[in-house]
TIRO-2110 file (N, C-alpha, C; in Angstrom, 1 decimal):
// TIRO-2110
20.5, -25.0, 20.6, N, 1, A
20.3, -24.3, 19.6, CA, 1, A
18.4, -24.4, 19.7, C, 1, A
17.7, -23.0, 19.6, N, 2, A
16.2, -23.1, 19.5, CA, 2, A
15.7, -23.5, 18.4, C, 2, A
14.5, -24.7, 18.2, N, 3, A
13.8, -24.8, 17.2, CA, 3, A
13.2, -23.5, 16.3, C, 3, A
13.0, -23.5, 15.1, N, 4, A
12.6, -22.1, 14.7, CA, 4, A
11.6, -22.8, 13.4, C, 4, A
10.4, -22.4, 13.7, N, 5, A
9.8, -22.8, 12.4, CA, 5, A
10.0, -22.6, 11.1, C, 5, A
9.4, -23.5, 10.1, N, 6, A
9.7, -22.8, 8.7, CA, 6, A
8.8, -21.5, 8.4, C, 6, A
7.7, -21.6, 9.1, N, 7, A
6.8, -20.1, 8.8, CA, 7, A
7.6, -19.2, 9.3, C, 7, A
8.5, -19.4, 10.4, N, 8, A
8.8, -18.1, 11.2, CA, 8, A
10.3, -17.8, 9.9, C, 8, A
10.5, -19.0, 9.3, N, 9, A
12.0, -18.9, 8.8, CA, 9, A
11.6, -17.9, 7.3, C, 9, A
10.3, -18.2, 6.8, N, 10, A
9.9, -17.5, 5.9, CA, 10, A
9.5, -16.1, 5.7, C, 10, A
9.0, -16.3, 7.4, N, 11, A
8.8, -14.1, 7.5, CA, 11, A
9.9, -13.7, 7.6, C, 11, A
10.9, -14.5, 8.5, N, 12, A
12.7, -14.2, 8.3, CA, 12, A
13.3, -13.3, 7.0, C, 12, A
12.6, -14.4, 5.9, N, 13, A
13.6, -14.2, 4.8, CA, 13, A
12.7, -13.2, 4.0, C, 13, A
11.4, -13.3, 4.3, N, 14, A
10.5, -11.9, 3.2, CA, 14, A
10.8, -10.7, 4.2, C, 14, A
11.2, -10.6, 5.4, N, 15, A
11.4, -9.3, 5.8, CA, 15, A
13.3, -8.8, 5.4, C, 15, A
13.8, -9.6, 5.2, N, 16, A
15.4, -9.9, 4.6, CA, 16, A
15.0, -8.9, 3.2, C, 16, A
14.5, -9.9, 2.6, N, 17, A
14.2, -9.3, 1.4, CA, 17, A
13.5, -7.6, 1.0, C, 17, A
12.6, -7.5, 1.9, N, 18, A
12.1, -6.1, 2.1, CA, 18, A
13.3, -5.2, 1.9, C, 18, A
14.1, -5.5, 3.2, N, 19, A
15.5, -4.4, 3.4, CA, 19, A
16.2, -4.7, 2.5, C, 19, A
16.9, -5.5, 1.5, N, 20, A
17.6, -5.8, 0.4, CA, 20, A
17.1, -5.1, -0.3, C, 20, A
15.9, -5.2, -0.9, N, 21, A
14.8, -4.8, -2.1, CA, 21, A
14.9, -3.3, -1.7, C, 21, A
14.7, -2.4, -0.9, N, 22, A
14.8, -1.1, -0.3, CA, 22, A
16.2, -0.7, -0.4, C, 22, A
17.2, -1.7, -0.3, N, 23, A
18.9, -0.6, 0.0, CA, 23, A
19.4, -1.1, -1.7, C, 23, A
19.0, -2.0, -2.5, N, 24, A
19.7, -2.4, -3.7, CA, 24, A
18.8, -2.0, -5.2, C, 24, A
17.7, -2.5, -4.7, N, 25, A
16.5, -2.9, -5.9, CA, 25, A
16.2, -3.8, -6.4, C, 25, A
15.2, -4.5, -6.7, N, 26, A
14.5, -5.7, -7.1, CA, 26, A
15.6, -6.3, -7.7, C, 26, A
16.1, -6.1, -8.9, N, 27, A
17.1, -6.7, -9.4, CA, 27, A
18.2, -7.3, -8.8, C, 27, A
18.9, -6.5, -8.0, N, 28, A
19.9, -6.9, -7.2, CA, 28, A
19.7, -7.6, -6.5, C, 28, A
18.4, -7.5, -5.7, N, 29, A
18.0, -8.8, -4.6, CA, 29, A
18.1, -10.1, -4.7, C, 29, A
19.2, -10.8, -5.2, N, 30, A
19.7, -12.1, -5.0, CA, 30, A
19.4, -12.8, -4.0, C, 30, A
18.8, -13.9, -4.0, N, 31, A
18.8, -15.0, -3.0, CA, 31, A
20.1, -15.6, -2.0, C, 31, A
21.6, -14.6, -2.5, N, 32, A
22.5, -14.9, -1.9, CA, 32, A
22.3, -14.2, -1.1, C, 32, A
21.8, -12.6, -1.5, N, 33, A
22.3, -11.4, -0.8, CA, 33, A
20.8, -11.1, 0.3, C, 33, A
19.9, -12.0, -0.1, N, 34, A
18.5, -12.2, 1.1, CA, 34, A
18.9, -12.7, 2.4, C, 34, A
19.5, -14.0, 1.9, N, 35, A
20.0, -15.1, 2.6, CA, 35, A
21.1, -14.5, 3.9, C, 35, A
21.7, -13.8, 3.0, N, 36, A
23.1, -12.7, 3.8, CA, 36, A
22.6, -12.3, 4.8, C, 36, A
21.3, -11.5, 4.4, N, 37, A
20.6, -10.2, 5.3, CA, 37, A
20.2, -11.1, 6.4, C, 37, A
19.4, -12.3, 6.2, N, 38, A
18.8, -12.8, 7.1, CA, 38, A
19.7, -13.5, 8.1, C, 38, A
20.6, -13.6, 7.7, N, 39, A
21.8, -14.4, 8.3, CA, 39, A
21.4, -16.4, 8.5, C, 39, A
21.2, -16.7, 7.1, N, 40, A
21.1, -17.9, 7.0, CA, 40, A
21.7, -18.6, 5.6, C, 40, A
21.8, -19.8, 5.8, N, 41, A
22.4, -20.4, 4.7, CA, 41, A
21.6, -20.4, 3.2, C, 41, A
22.0, -20.7, 2.1, N, 42, A
20.9, -20.3, 0.9, CA, 42, A
19.9, -21.7, 1.0, C, 42, A
20.7, -22.8, 1.7, N, 43, A
20.0, -24.6, 1.7, CA, 43, A
18.5, -23.9, 2.5, C, 43, A
18.8, -22.9, 3.7, N, 44, A
17.4, -22.8, 4.1, CA, 44, A
16.3, -21.8, 3.3, C, 44, A
17.1, -21.2, 2.1, N, 45, A
16.1, -20.5, 1.2, CA, 45, A
15.2, -21.5, 0.6, C, 45, A
15.8, -22.6, 0.3, N, 46, A
15.5, -23.7, -0.6, CA, 46, A
14.7, -24.3, 0.1, C, 46, A
14.9, -24.2, 1.2, N, 47, A
13.9, -25.0, 2.1, CA, 47, A
12.5, -24.7, 2.5, C, 47, A
12.4, -23.4, 2.6, N, 48, A
11.1, -22.6, 2.7, CA, 48, A
10.6, -22.0, 1.5, C, 48, A
11.4, -22.0, 0.3, N, 49, A
10.5, -21.4, -0.9, CA, 49, A
11.2, -22.1, -2.0, C, 49, A
10.2, -22.6, -2.7, N, 50, A
10.8, -23.6, -3.8, CA, 50, A
11.1, -22.5, -5.1, C, 50, A
11.5, -21.1, -5.0, N, 51, A
12.1, -20.4, -6.0, CA, 51, A
11.8, -18.9, -5.5, C, 51, A
12.6, -18.1, -6.3, N, 52, A
12.5, -16.8, -5.9, CA, 52, A
11.3, -16.3, -6.2, C, 52, A
10.7, -17.1, -7.3, N, 53, A
9.3, -16.7, -7.7, CA, 53, A
8.5, -16.4, -7.0, C, 53, A
8.8, -17.8, -5.8, N, 54, A
7.6, -17.7, -4.6, CA, 54, A
8.0, -17.0, -3.8, C, 54, A
8.7, -16.3, -3.8, N, 55, A
9.5, -15.7, -2.5, CA, 55, A
8.7, -14.6, -3.0, C, 55, A
8.8, -14.0, -4.3, N, 56, A
8.5, -12.9, -4.5, CA, 56, A
6.6, -12.5, -4.2, C, 56, A
6.1, -13.4, -4.9, N, 57, A
4.8, -13.6, -4.5, CA, 57, A
4.6, -13.3, -2.8, C, 57, A
5.4, -14.1, -2.1, N, 58, A
5.0, -13.7, -0.7, CA, 58, A
5.4, -12.4, -0.3, C, 58, A
6.4, -11.9, -1.0, N, 59, A
7.1, -10.6, -0.8, CA, 59, A
5.9, -9.5, -1.0, C, 59, A
5.1, -9.6, -2.0, N, 60, A
4.3, -8.9, -2.6, CA, 60, A
3.0, -8.5, -1.7, C, 60, A
2.9, -10.0, -1.2, N, 61, A
1.5, -9.9, -0.3, CA, 61, A
1.7, -9.3, 1.0, C, 61, A
3.1, -9.5, 1.5, N, 62, A
3.4, -8.7, 2.8, CA, 62, A
3.5, -7.3, 2.7, C, 62, A
4.0, -7.2, 1.9, N, 63, A
4.2, -5.3, 1.4, CA, 63, A
2.6, -5.1, 1.1, C, 63, A
2.0, -5.3, 0.3, N, 64, A
0.7, -5.0, 0.5, CA, 64, A
-0.6, -5.0, 1.3, C, 64, A
0.1, -6.1, 1.7, N, 65, A
-1.2, -6.3, 3.0, CA, 65, A
-0.8, -5.1, 4.0, C, 65, A
0.3, -4.9, 4.6, N, 66, A
1.1, -3.8, 5.4, CA, 66, A
0.6, -2.8, 5.1, C, 66, A
0.6, -2.3, 3.6, N, 67, A
0.0, -0.7, 3.3, CA, 67, A
-1.3, -0.8, 3.4, C, 67, A
-2.1, -1.9, 2.9, N, 68, A
-3.3, -1.8, 3.3, CA, 68, A
-4.0, -1.6, 4.8, C, 68, A
-3.5, -2.3, 5.8, N, 69, A
-3.3, -1.9, 7.1, CA, 69, A
-3.2, -0.6, 7.4, C, 69, A
-2.0, -0.3, 6.7, N, 70, A
-1.9, 1.1, 7.4, CA, 70, A
-2.9, 2.1, 7.1, C, 70, A
-3.5, 1.7, 5.7, N, 71, A
-4.4, 2.9, 5.1, CA, 71, A
-6.1, 2.4, 6.0, C, 71, A
-5.7, 1.6, 6.5, N, 72, A
-7.2, 1.3, 6.8, CA, 72, A
-7.1, 1.9, 8.1, C, 72, A
-6.0, 2.0, 8.9, N, 73, A
-5.4, 2.7, 10.3, CA, 73, A
-5.8, 4.0, 10.4, C, 73, A
-5.3, 4.3, 9.1, N, 74, A
-5.3, 5.7, 8.8, CA, 74, A
-6.3, 6.7, 8.5, C, 74, A
-7.3, 6.0, 7.7, N, 75, A
-8.6, 6.4, 7.5, CA, 75, A
-9.8, 6.8, 8.5, C, 75, A
-10.2, 7.2, 9.3, N, 76, A
-11.1, 7.3, 10.4, CA, 76, A
-11.9, 8.1, 9.7, C, 76, A
-13.2, 7.3, 9.8, N, 77, A
-14.3, 8.4, 9.6, CA, 77, A
-15.0, 9.3, 10.7, C, 77, A
-15.5, 10.0, 10.5, N, 78, A
-16.0, 11.3, 11.2, CA, 78, A
-16.9, 11.8, 10.8, C, 78, A
-17.5, 12.8, 11.6, N, 79, A
-19.0, 13.9, 11.2, CA, 79, A
-18.6, 14.6, 10.3, C, 79, A
-17.5, 15.3, 10.1, N, 80, A
-16.9, 16.1, 8.8, CA, 80, A
-16.2, 15.3, 7.9, C, 80, A
-17.1, 15.5, 6.9, N, 81, A
-16.3, 14.6, 5.7, CA, 81, A
-15.1, 15.6, 5.1, C, 81, A
-14.9, 16.9, 5.0, N, 82, A
-13.5, 17.3, 4.2, CA, 82, A
-12.5, 16.8, 5.3, C, 82, A
-12.8, 17.2, 7.0, N, 83, A
-11.7, 17.1, 7.8, CA, 83, A
-11.2, 15.8, 7.9, C, 83, A
-12.2, 14.5, 7.8, N, 84, A
-12.2, 13.1, 8.1, CA, 84, A
-11.1, 13.0, 6.3, C, 84, A
-11.5, 13.2, 5.7, N, 85, A
-10.6, 13.0, 4.2, CA, 85, A
-9.0, 13.5, 4.1, C, 85, A
-8.9, 14.8, 4.8, N, 86, A
-8.0, 15.7, 4.6, CA, 86, A
-7.0, 14.4, 6.0, C, 86, A
-7.6, 14.5, 7.1, N, 87, A
-6.9, 14.1, 7.6, CA, 87, A
-6.3, 12.3, 7.8, C, 87, A
-7.2, 11.6, 7.2, N, 88, A
-6.7, 10.1, 7.0, CA, 88, A
-5.9, 10.1, 6.1, C, 88, A
-5.6, 11.1, 4.6, N, 89, A
-4.9, 11.1, 3.7, CA, 89, A
-3.5, 11.8, 4.4, C, 89, A
-3.8, 12.8, 5.0, N, 90, A
-2.3, 13.1, 5.5, CA, 90, A
-1.8, 12.2, 6.4, C, 90, A
-2.4, 11.7, 7.4, N, 91, A
-1.7, 10.3, 8.2, CA, 91, A
-1.2, 9.3, 7.3, C, 91, A
-2.0, 9.1, 6.2, N, 92, A
-1.5, 8.0, 4.9, CA, 92, A
-0.2, 8.5, 4.6, C, 92, A
0.2, 9.8, 3.9, N, 93, A
1.0, 10.4, 3.4, CA, 93, A
2.3, 10.5, 4.6, C, 93, A
2.0, 10.6, 5.7, N, 94, A
3.1, 10.6, 6.4, CA, 94, A
3.8, 9.3, 6.8, C, 94, A
3.0, 8.2, 6.6, N, 95, A
3.6, 7.1, 6.8, CA, 95, A
4.7, 6.8, 5.4, C, 95, A
4.2, 7.2, 4.4, N, 96, A
5.0, 7.5, 3.3, CA, 96, A
6.5, 8.0, 3.7, C, 96, A
5.9, 9.2, 3.7, N, 97, A
7.2, 10.2, 4.2, CA, 97, A
8.1, 9.3, 5.2, C, 97, A
8.0, 8.7, 6.0, N, 98, A
8.8, 8.2, 7.0, CA, 98, A
9.7, 7.0, 6.3, C, 98, A
8.9, 6.6, 5.5, N, 99, A
9.7, 5.3, 5.0, CA, 99, A
9.3, 5.1, 3.3, C, 99, A
10.1, 6.0, 3.1, N, 100, A
10.1, 5.9, 1.5, CA, 100, A
10.4, 5.3, 0.8, C, 100, A
11.7, 4.2, 1.1, N, 101, A
12.5, 2.9, 0.5, CA, 101, A
11.3, 1.9, 0.1, C, 101, A
10.3, 1.6, 1.0, N, 102, A
9.5, 0.7, 1.4, CA, 102, A
8.4, 0.7, 0.2, C, 102, A
8.1, 2.0, 0.4, N, 103, A
7.0, 2.3, -0.7, CA, 103, A
7.5, 2.0, -2.4, C, 103, A
9.0, 2.2, -2.6, N, 104, A
9.8, 2.2, -3.7, CA, 104, A
9.7, 0.7, -4.3, C, 104, A
9.9, -0.2, -2.8, N, 105, A
9.6, -1.3, -3.2, CA, 105, A
8.7, -1.9, -3.7, C, 105, A
7.3, -1.3, -3.4, N, 106, A
6.0, -1.9, -3.5, CA, 106, A
6.2, -1.5, -5.3, C, 106, A
6.7, -0.3, -5.7, N, 107, A
6.3, 0.5, -7.2, CA, 107, A
7.4, -0.8, -7.9, C, 107, A
8.4, -1.0, -7.5, N, 108, A
9.2, -2.0, -7.9, CA, 108, A
8.6, -3.4, -8.3, C, 108, A
8.1, -3.8, -7.1, N, 109, A
7.0, -5.3, -7.2, CA, 109, A
6.0, -4.9, -8.5, C, 109, A
5.3, -3.9, -8.3, N, 110, A
4.2, -4.1, -9.1, CA, 110, A
4.8, -3.8, -10.6, C, 110, A
5.8, -3.1, -11.1, N, 111, A
6.1, -3.0, -12.1, CA, 111, A
6.8, -4.4, -12.8, C, 111, A
7.6, -4.9, -12.0, N, 112, A
8.1, -6.7, -12.0, CA, 112, A
7.0, -7.6, -12.4, C, 112, A
5.9, -7.3, -11.4, N, 113, A
4.7, -8.1, -11.7, CA, 113, A
4.0, -8.1, -12.9, C, 113, A
3.8, -7.0, -13.6, N, 114, A
3.4, -6.9, -15.2, CA, 114, A
4.4, -6.8, -16.2, C, 114, A
5.6, -7.4, -15.7, N, 115, A
6.4, -7.4, -16.7, CA, 115, A
6.5, -9.6, -16.9, C, 115, A
6.2, -10.1, -16.0, N, 116, A
6.4, -11.5, -15.7, CA, 116, A
4.7, -12.2, -15.6, C, 116, A
4.4, -12.8, -16.7, N, 117, A
3.5, -13.5, -17.0, CA, 117, A
2.9, -14.3, -15.5, C, 117, A
3.7, -15.0, -14.9, N, 118, A
3.5, -15.9, -13.9, CA, 118, A
3.2, -14.9, -13.0, C, 118, A
3.4, -13.7, -12.7, N, 119, A
3.3, -12.9, -11.5, CA, 119, A
2.3, -11.7, -11.9, C, 119, A
1.5, -11.9, -13.2, N, 120, A
0.9, -10.6, -13.6, CA, 120, A
-0.3, -10.6, -12.7, C, 120, A
-1.1, -11.8, -12.2, N, 121, A
-2.3, -11.6, -11.6, CA, 121, A
-1.8, -10.8, -10.0, C, 121, A
-0.9, -10.6, -9.7, N, 122, A
-0.6, -9.7, -8.6, CA, 122, A
-0.6, -8.6, -8.4, C, 122, A
-0.2, -8.0, -9.9, N, 123, A
-0.7, -6.5, -9.7, CA, 123, A
-1.8, -5.9, -9.8, C, 123, A
-3.0, -6.9, -10.6, N, 124, A
-4.2, -6.5, -10.2, CA, 124, A
-5.0, -6.8, -9.0, C, 124, A
-4.4, -7.9, -8.4, N, 125, A
-4.6, -8.0, -7.2, CA, 125, A
-4.2, -6.7, -5.8, C, 125, A
-3.3, -6.4, -5.9, N, 126, A
-2.8, -5.2, -5.3, CA, 126, A
-3.8, -4.3, -5.6, C, 126, A
-4.2, -4.0, -6.7, N, 127, A
-4.7, -2.4, -7.3, CA, 127, A
-6.1, -2.9, -6.6, C, 127, A
-6.8, -4.2, -6.7, N, 128, A
-8.1, -4.5, -6.3, CA, 128, A
-8.3, -4.2, -4.4, C, 128, A
-6.9, -4.5, -4.1, N, 129, A
-6.9, -4.4, -2.6, CA, 129, A
-7.2, -3.3, -1.8, C, 129, A
-6.5, -2.1, -2.8, N, 130, A
-6.2, -0.6, -2.2, CA, 130, A
-7.5, -0.3, -2.5, C, 130, A
-8.1, -0.6, -4.1, N, 131, A
-9.7, 0.0, -4.1, CA, 131, A
-10.6, -0.5, -3.0, C, 131, A
-10.6, -1.6, -2.8, N, 132, A
-11.6, -2.1, -1.7, CA, 132, A
-11.5, -1.4, -0.1, C, 132, A
-9.8, -1.2, 0.2, N, 133, A
-9.9, -1.0, 1.2, CA, 133, A
-10.5, 1.2, 1.2, C, 133, A
-10.4, 1.2, 0.4, N, 134, A
-10.7, 2.9, 0.3, CA, 134, A
-12.2, 2.9, 0.1, C, 134, A
-12.6, 1.6, -0.6, N, 135, A
-14.0, 1.8, -0.7, CA, 135, A
-14.8, 1.5, 0.7, C, 135, A
-14.3, 0.9, 1.6, N, 136, A
-14.7, 0.2, 3.0, CA, 136, A
-14.7, 2.0, 3.8, C, 136, A
-13.4, 2.7, 3.6, N, 137, A
-13.3, 3.9, 4.5, CA, 137, A
-14.3, 4.6, 4.4, C, 137, A
-14.8, 4.9, 2.8, N, 138, A
-15.6, 5.9, 1.8, CA, 138, A
-17.2, 5.4, 2.7, C, 138, A
-17.8, 3.9, 2.7, N, 139, A
-18.7, 3.8, 2.8, CA, 139, A
-18.7, 3.5, 4.3, C, 139, A
-18.4, 3.6, 5.4, N, 140, A
-18.1, 3.9, 6.9, CA, 140, A
-18.1, 5.3, 7.0, C, 140, A
-17.3, 6.4, 6.0, N, 141, A
-17.7, 7.8, 6.2, CA, 141, A
-18.8, 8.3, 5.5, C, 141, A
-19.7, 7.9, 5.0, N, 142, A
-21.1, 8.1, 4.5, CA, 142, A
-22.1, 7.6, 5.4, C, 142, A
-21.8, 6.6, 6.5, N, 143, A
-22.5, 6.1, 7.1, CA, 143, A
-22.4, 7.3, 8.6, C, 143, A
-21.1, 7.5, 8.6, N, 144, A
-21.2, 8.4, 10.2, CA, 144, A
-21.5, 9.6, 9.9, C, 144, A
-21.3, 10.0, 8.7, N, 145, A
-21.5, 11.8, 8.5, CA, 145, A
-23.0, 11.9, 8.1, C, 145, A
-23.4, 11.0, 7.8, N, 146, A
-25.0, 10.9, 7.3, CA, 146, A
-25.2, 11.5, 5.8, C, 146, A
-24.4, 10.8, 4.9, N, 147, A
-24.2, 11.4, 3.8, CA, 147, A
-24.2, 10.3, 2.8, C, 147, A
-24.2, 11.0, 1.5, N, 148, A
-24.4, 9.7, 0.5, CA, 148, A
-23.4, 10.4, -0.7, C, 148, A
-22.8, 9.6, -1.5, N, 149, A
-21.7, 9.9, -2.5, CA, 149, A
-22.5, 10.2, -3.9, C, 149, A
-22.1, 11.0, -4.4, N, 150, A
-23.0, 11.5, -5.7, CA, 150, A
-22.4, 10.9, -7.0, C, 150, A
-21.2, 10.1, -6.5, N, 151, A
-20.8, 9.0, -7.4, CA, 151, A
-20.5, 7.6, -6.9, C, 151, A
-20.8, 6.9, -7.6, N, 152, A
-20.7, 5.8, -7.2, CA, 152, A
-19.3, 4.7, -6.4, C, 152, A
-19.5, 4.5, -5.1, N, 153, A
-17.8, 4.3, -4.3, CA, 153, A
-17.0, 3.7, -5.2, C, 153, A
-17.5, 2.4, -6.2, N, 154, A
-16.0, 2.1, -6.3, CA, 154, A
-15.6, 3.1, -7.9, C, 154, A
-16.2, 4.0, -8.0, N, 155, A
-15.4, 4.8, -8.8, CA, 155, A
-14.5, 5.8, -8.1, C, 155, A
-15.4, 6.4, -7.2, N, 156, A
-14.3, 7.3, -6.3, CA, 156, A
-13.1, 6.5, -5.6, C, 156, A
-13.1, 5.2, -5.1, N, 157, A
-12.2, 4.5, -4.5, CA, 157, A
-11.1, 4.4, -6.0, C, 157, A
-11.5, 4.1, -6.4, N, 158, A
-10.7, 4.3, -7.8, CA, 158, A
-9.9, 5.8, -7.8, C, 158, A
-10.6, 6.9, -8.0, N, 159, A
-10.3, 7.9, -8.1, CA, 159, A
-9.2, 8.3, -7.1, C, 159, A
-10.0, 8.2, -5.8, N, 160, A
-9.0, 8.4, -4.4, CA, 160, A
-7.6, 7.5, -4.6, C, 160, A
-7.4, 6.2, -4.9, N, 161, A
-6.2, 5.5, -4.9, CA, 161, A
-5.2, 5.9, -5.8, C, 161, A
-5.8, 6.1, -7.1, N, 162, A
-5.2, 6.7, -8.3, CA, 162, A
-4.2, 8.0, -7.9, C, 162, A
-5.1, 9.0, -7.3, N, 163, A
-4.6, 10.4, -7.6, CA, 163, A
-3.4, 10.2, -5.6, C, 163, A
-3.4, 9.0, -4.5, N, 164, A
-2.3, 9.2, -3.8, CA, 164, A
-1.4, 8.3, -4.5, C, 164, A
-1.7, 7.3, -5.3, N, 165, A
-0.6, 6.6, -5.8, CA, 165, A
0.3, 7.7, -6.9, C, 165, A
-0.2, 8.5, -7.1, N, 166, A
0.2, 9.3, -8.5, CA, 166, A
1.4, 10.4, -7.4, C, 166, A
0.7, 10.9, -6.2, N, 167, A
0.9, 11.7, -5.4, CA, 167, A
2.5, 11.4, -5.0, C, 167, A
2.3, 9.7, -4.4, N, 168, A
3.7, 9.2, -3.7, CA, 168, A
4.5, 9.0, -5.0, C, 168, A
4.3, 8.6, -6.0, N, 169, A
5.6, 8.0, -7.1, CA, 169, A
6.1, 9.4, -7.5, C, 169, A
5.1, 10.5, -7.7, N, 170, A
6.0, 11.8, -8.2, CA, 170, A
6.6, 12.2, -7.1, C, 170, A
6.4, 12.0, -5.8, N, 171, A
6.9, 12.6, -4.5, CA, 171, A
8.7, 11.9, -4.3, C, 171, A
8.5, 10.4, -4.9, N, 172, A
9.9, 9.8, -4.8, CA, 172, A
10.3, 10.3, -5.8, C, 172, A
10.0, 10.9, -6.9, N, 173, A
10.7, 11.4, -8.1, CA, 173, A
11.2, 13.0, -7.4, C, 173, A
10.7, 13.4, -7.0, N, 174, A
11.2, 14.7, -6.7, CA, 174, A
11.1, 15.3, -5.2, C, 174, A
11.0, 14.7, -4.3, N, 175, A
10.4, 15.4, -3.2, CA, 175, A
10.2, 16.4, -2.8, C, 175, A
9.4, 16.9, -3.6, N, 176, A
9.0, 18.4, -3.0, CA, 176, A
7.6, 18.3, -2.0, C, 176, A
8.1, 18.0, -1.1, N, 177, A
6.8, 17.5, 0.1, CA, 177, A
5.4, 18.8, 0.4, C, 177, A
6.5, 19.9, -0.1, N, 178, A
5.2, 21.3, 0.0, CA, 178, A
4.0, 20.9, -0.8, C, 178, A
4.5, 20.6, -1.9, N, 179, A
3.3, 20.1, -3.1, CA, 179, A
2.5, 19.2, -2.8, C, 179, A
3.0, 18.0, -2.1, N, 180, A
2.3, 17.3, -1.9, CA, 180, A
0.9, 17.3, -0.7, C, 180, A
1.7, 18.2, 0.2, N, 181, A
0.7, 18.7, 1.4, CA, 181, A
-0.4, 19.3, 1.0, C, 181, A
0.0, 20.9, 0.0, N, 182, A
-1.1, 21.4, -1.0, CA, 182, A
-1.9, 20.6, -1.7, C, 182, A
-1.3, 19.9, -2.4, N, 183, A
-2.2, 18.6, -3.4, CA, 183, A
-3.1, 17.8, -2.2, C, 183, A
-2.8, 17.8, -1.5, N, 184, A
-3.8, 16.9, -0.7, CA, 184, A
-4.7, 17.2, -0.3, C, 184, A
-4.5, 19.0, 0.2, N, 185, A
-5.4, 19.9, 0.8, CA, 185, A
-6.3, 20.0, -0.4, C, 185, A
-6.1, 20.3, -1.4, N, 186, A
-6.9, 20.6, -2.5, CA, 186, A
-7.6, 19.6, -3.2, C, 186, A
-7.2, 18.7, -3.1, N, 187, A
-7.8, 17.3, -3.7, CA, 187, A
-8.8, 16.6, -2.6, C, 187, A
-8.8, 16.9, -1.2, N, 188, A
-9.7, 16.6, -0.1, CA, 188, A
-10.9, 17.5, -0.4, C, 188, A
-10.8, 19.3, -0.8, N, 189, A
-11.9, 19.8, -0.8, CA, 189, A
-12.6, 19.3, -1.9, C, 189, A
-12.2, 19.2, -3.1, N, 190, A
-12.7, 18.8, -4.1, CA, 190, A
-13.6, 17.6, -4.1, C, 190, A
-12.9, 16.4, -3.2, N, 191, A
-13.6, 15.1, -3.0, CA, 191, A
-14.8, 15.3, -2.2, C, 191, A
-14.6, 16.2, -1.4, N, 192, A
-15.7, 16.5, -0.1, CA, 192, A
-17.1, 16.8, -1.1, C, 192, A
-16.9, 17.8, -2.0, N, 193, A
-17.7, 18.4, -2.7, CA, 193, A
-18.7, 17.2, -3.3, C, 193, A
-18.6, 16.3, -3.7, N, 194, A
-18.9, 14.5, -3.8, CA, 194, A
-20.0, 14.3, -3.0, C, 194, A
-19.9, 14.7, -1.5, N, 195, A
-20.6, 13.9, -0.5, CA, 195, A
-22.1, 14.9, -0.5, C, 195, A
-23.0, 14.3, -0.5, N, 196, A
-24.5, 14.9, -0.4, CA, 196, A
-25.1, 14.7, 0.9, C, 196, A
-25.8, 15.6, 1.6, N, 197, A
-26.1, 15.5, 3.0, CA, 197, A
-27.5, 14.3, 2.6, C, 197, A
-27.9, 13.7, 3.0, N, 198, A
-28.7, 12.5, 3.2, CA, 198, A
-30.2, 13.1, 3.3, C, 198, A
-31.2, 13.3, 2.4, N, 199, A
-32.7, 13.4, 2.7, CA, 199, A
-33.3, 13.0, 4.1, C, 199, A
-33.8, 13.7, 4.4, N, 200, A
-34.4, 13.6, 5.7, CA, 200, A
-35.8, 12.6, 5.7, C, 200, A
-35.6, 11.8, 6.3, N, 201, A
-37.0, 10.8, 6.3, CA, 201, A
-37.9, 11.1, 7.2, C, 201, A
-39.1, 11.3, 6.4, N, 202, A
-40.4, 11.5, 7.0, CA, 202, A
-41.0, 10.6, 8.0, C, 202, A
END
């Protein structure tokens, strides 16, 4: 039998935990169910993780890291501010539409972290990651389009991340895709008005 490293086992269990949580929810995602999904004995779980709490921390970082990378890949700065915003948010939205269960896992992890004192730091960390990724895009867009933002980037970053977060959660509840698309269109038009053309330097 080929040797499988502890790190590979950990990754296999994390991916299995994502699938199980997406299927049955965080509460029902027991270590037994996760191990069954990963095709390993429970002794392997305890070899890789000291507790389910440690797995949940690793799971949160995996899910959030993936979402941040997706966001950064989707948000491409261009010369036209409104078009760049609309295209980026639309692509980001399409990834949610394609994998709604994965995003439901994210919300369950967030609420679970807020309710557990030993994991509450993760909830703050994950939103700081979102705000930072959004800020990186907005700064790049300002440079590429040669504009300045009339509102500080940290403030706009929170605005953008919060709106998208709310749109996704609302869609998970009602699945009214046409309204989400319309909301993105209107929001990007409003957001683009915060862009101010840089003054020419003599």
